[in-house]
N, C-alpha and C positions, 0 to 999 in steps of 0.2 A: 442210765437211771431215767424211769418215767417221770413225768411232772405229777400226774394223777393216774392212779389206777383203780378201777372199780372191780371189786372182788365179788363173785356171785357163785357161792356154793350151791350145787343143784342135785335133787333127785326126784326124777320122775315130773318134770315141771314143762312137759311139751305144750300144755295149754297157754302158758304165760310166757315162757322165756323170750320168744320172739319180741313180744311187745316190751318187756322189761330191758332187753339190750337196746332196742330202737330208742326208747325213752331217755336212756342214759347216754347214748350217742347224740341225741339232740340237745340234751341240757349241758353236756360236757364233751363237745366235739374234739378236743384236744386229749381226752382221757384214753387210755388202754382199757378195753372191757374184757376182763378174764372170767371165763365160765369154766369151772372144775366140775366135771360129771362124776357123781358119786355111785356108780354101777346103776345107772338109770336103765329101767326095762322099756323105755319108750324112746322116742325121737328127740329127746331133749338136746343132746350133743349136736345132732344134725341141724336142728332149727337155730340154735345158738350161732353156730358157724355160719349158717346162711344169713343171719341178721348182722353179721360182722364181727362177732366175738373172737377173741382168741381162747380157744377149747382145749383143755388138757383134762387128764383122767386121774382120779385118785381112788385106789381100789379098797384102801381101809375104810369100812363103813363108819359114818358118822360125821357129823358136822365139825366136831373138834378136830378131828383127823384131816378134815379138808383144809380148814383154816390153817392148821398147823404147817402144811405143805405150801400153801400160798404164801404165808407169812416168810417161810424160808427161801422160796423160790423168786419171789417178785420183790424189786427194789423201786422205791418211789419217794417222792418227796411228801406226798399225801396219799392216803388211802380211803377209799369209801368201801365199806361192807354192807351188803344188801341181800335179801332173800330173792330167790327166783320165782316167787309165787305172786308177784304184782300186788303186794299189800302195802308197800311203801313208794310213795310218789317220787318220782325223779326230779320234781321241781324244787326240792329242799337241797338237792346234791350241791349246787353251786355255793349257797350260803355255808354248807357243812364245810366244804373244802376251803372257804375262804378263812374260816375260823383257824384252821390248821396253818395254812400259808402265810396269812397276815397277822394273826393274833397269838401264834406259836402255841396254840392249844394242842395238847397230846391225844385227848379223846373228846369228840363231840358225841353226845348220847342224844339219838332222835327220840324225844319225849312223845310218846302216844298217849300216855295216860291223861295229860294235860288237854287233850283235844277230842278226838272222835273215837277212841278205843272202846269206851263203855257201851256206845250205841252201835258200833260195828261188831265188836266180838261177842259171840252168844255163847262162849264157854265160860260159865259162871266162876268155876273154881280155878280155871287157868288165870283169869283176871285178878281173883282174890288173892292168889298165891303170889302174884306178881307184886301186889301191893304190901302183903305181908313181909315178903323178903326186903323189899325197899326199906320198910321202917326198921327192920332189924339191922340191916347194914347202916343206915344212918344214924342209928342210935349208938352202935358199935364205934363207928369212926367219926362221929359228930359232922357228918356230911350233909349234903342236899341233893343227893341223887333222886331225880324224878321218875326214872323208869329203868330198873336194873336188868329186865330181861328183853329189852328192845334188840332186834337184829339189824337196825339201821344206825351204823355209826361211821364217824370218819376218825382217822388215826394219823399220828406223825410217823416219820421213819423211826424215830426214837422209841416210840411205845412198840412198834411192831418188831423191832429187832431186840428189844429186852423183855418181851412177853414170853415167858416158857408155857407153851399151851400143854396142859396137863389133861384136860377133859376130851372125851371121846365124842360125846354128843351135845346135846343143847343146854347142858349146864355151862357151856362155854361163855355165855354173855355175862352171867353172875361172876364168873372168874375174871374176866375182864375189868369189870367193875372194881372188884377187891384189889386187883393188881394195881390199878391207877391210884386208888385211895393209899394202899399200902407204901407205894413208891413215891407218893406226894407229887404226883404228875398233875398237868393242868388240864382240868376237866370243864366242859361247858355242857349245859343242858340246852337244847333247841327244841322248840315245839314242832311237831310235824302232824300232817294229817296221816290217819290210817284207815285202810279199807279192808274188809274182811276178804278172804280167798273167794274167788268167784263161785267155786262149787257150795260152799257154805251159804252163800247168799240165797241160793235156791231152796235150802232146807227150811221147811216152816218148823218152828219150835213151839211147842205148846206152852202157853202162860208167858211168852216171851216178854210181854210188858212187865209183868209183875217181877220177873227175874231182873229185868232192867233197872227197875226201881230199886230192888235190894242190893245190885251191883253198887249203885251210887252212894247208898246208905252205908254200905260196908267200906267204900273208898273215903267218904268223908269222917267216918268214925276213926279209920286208922290214921287220916291225916292229922288229927288232934293229939295223937300220941307223941 
């Protein structure tokens, strides 16, 4: 059994995967880094292997399908799930893993909404939907989850081996949150930095400042509910 397993599901991430693998190897040198390639059409798998990752393939398309296979095949005392697009900094990984190993937390949620998400993310309705879903889940479960859709999380062995992955795609993160709440597992919110995908940073969006201000207004309004 691994002490720490870093799980990176990937589809066409050749621009960033080498850096992501190297960053996590630097921050968690004792960890095993697993990259599962999901039918990429580029050099994702090759570059991940060259960077030192253990590379495997999942042919069923969709993030949920990849994570289901990862959870089934990999045994570890603690897990980090992160995207391969370099939007989540590896510098938070040690603290997240320690929450699992030292505090018996079952799921650590990397909270982007309390830091840089609204200045980095230029997709207005994506952010609004995240906040709306969070409010609904917290209302139903009387919880205090800060970011229900984040792709940066740490898990215990208990969570991974009891989580029945039903999703095929990116609804996976909501499913993880609801499972942990429904099973009364120990959850911790941890504020992390967030940075947008490199290619999105090069796109100039008209009226960006006005939309950013509206983002913040939407967020603060929903926080009061």
